[in-house]
C-alpha positions as CSV (number, residue, x, y, z in Angstrom):
1,M,-26.4,28.3,57.1
2,L,-28.8,25.9,55.5
3,K,-29.8,24.7,58.9
4,I,-31.0,28.1,59.9
5,I,-32.9,28.5,56.8
6,Y,-34.8,25.2,57.6
7,K,-35.4,26.3,61.1
8,I,-37.0,29.4,59.9
9,R,-39.1,27.7,57.5
10,Y,-40.3,25.3,60.0
11,F,-41.1,27.9,62.3
12,F,-43.2,29.8,59.7
13,E,-44.9,26.5,58.4
14,R,-45.8,25.5,62.0
15,Y,-47.1,28.8,63.4
16,G,-47.7,30.9,60.4
17,F,-49.9,28.7,58.3
18,F,-51.8,27.3,61.3
19,V,-53.7,30.8,61.5
20,S,-56.2,30.1,58.7
21,S,-57.2,26.6,60.1
22,R,-57.8,28.1,63.4
23,I,-60.0,31.0,62.0
24,A,-61.9,28.3,60.1
25,D,-62.4,26.1,63.2
26,R,-63.5,29.1,65.2
27,I,-66.1,30.3,62.6
28,G,-67.0,26.9,61.6
29,I,-66.3,27.0,57.7
30,R,-63.6,25.2,55.5
31,V,-60.1,26.2,55.6
32,K,-60.1,26.5,51.9
33,S,-62.6,29.3,51.9
34,I,-60.5,31.2,54.4
35,R,-57.4,30.8,52.3
36,L,-59.2,31.9,49.0
37,F,-60.4,34.9,50.9
38,F,-57.0,36.0,51.9
39,I,-55.8,35.4,48.3
40,Y,-58.7,37.6,46.8
41,L,-58.1,40.3,49.5
42,S,-54.4,40.6,48.5
43,F,-55.2,40.8,44.9
44,A,-57.9,43.4,45.5
45,T,-55.5,45.6,47.6
46,L,-52.7,45.3,45.1
47,G,-55.2,46.4,42.3
48,M,-56.7,49.3,44.2
49,G,-53.1,50.7,44.9
50,F,-52.1,50.5,41.4
51,A,-55.5,52.0,40.1
52,L,-55.0,54.9,42.6
53,Y,-51.4,55.4,41.3
54,L,-52.6,55.6,37.8
55,T,-55.4,58.0,38.7
56,L,-52.9,60.3,40.5
57,A,-50.6,60.2,37.5
58,F,-53.4,61.1,35.1
59,W,-54.5,64.1,37.3
60,L,-50.8,65.3,37.6
61,R,-50.3,65.0,33.8
62,L,-53.7,66.9,33.3
63,K,-52.7,69.6,35.7
64,D,-49.3,70.1,34.1
65,L,-51.1,70.3,30.6
66,V,-53.7,72.9,31.9
67,Y,-51.5,75.2,34.1
68,T,-48.3,75.8,32.1
69,K,-45.8,78.3,33.4
70,R,-44.9,81.2,31.3
71,T,-41.4,82.6,31.3
72,S,-42.6,86.2,30.7
73,V,-45.4,88.5,30.2
74,F,-44.6,88.6,26.5
75,D,-45.3,85.0,26.0
76,L,-49.1,85.6,25.8
């Protein structure tokens, strides 16, 4: 079982982490800059999703406060 995990890890280290160095070689910039860009991009997209969630939760709560259902006509 442990041997399979090491094979999977080796596969991703060999082929998955080589992507940023190939992109950097093709563009002509440092690998560190590409890796930092991917890290910042992942934080930005996570933050935007969370901000969108909070905004929608606020609007739904506001809608529930404004539009309340009345059970009958005599509740006015």
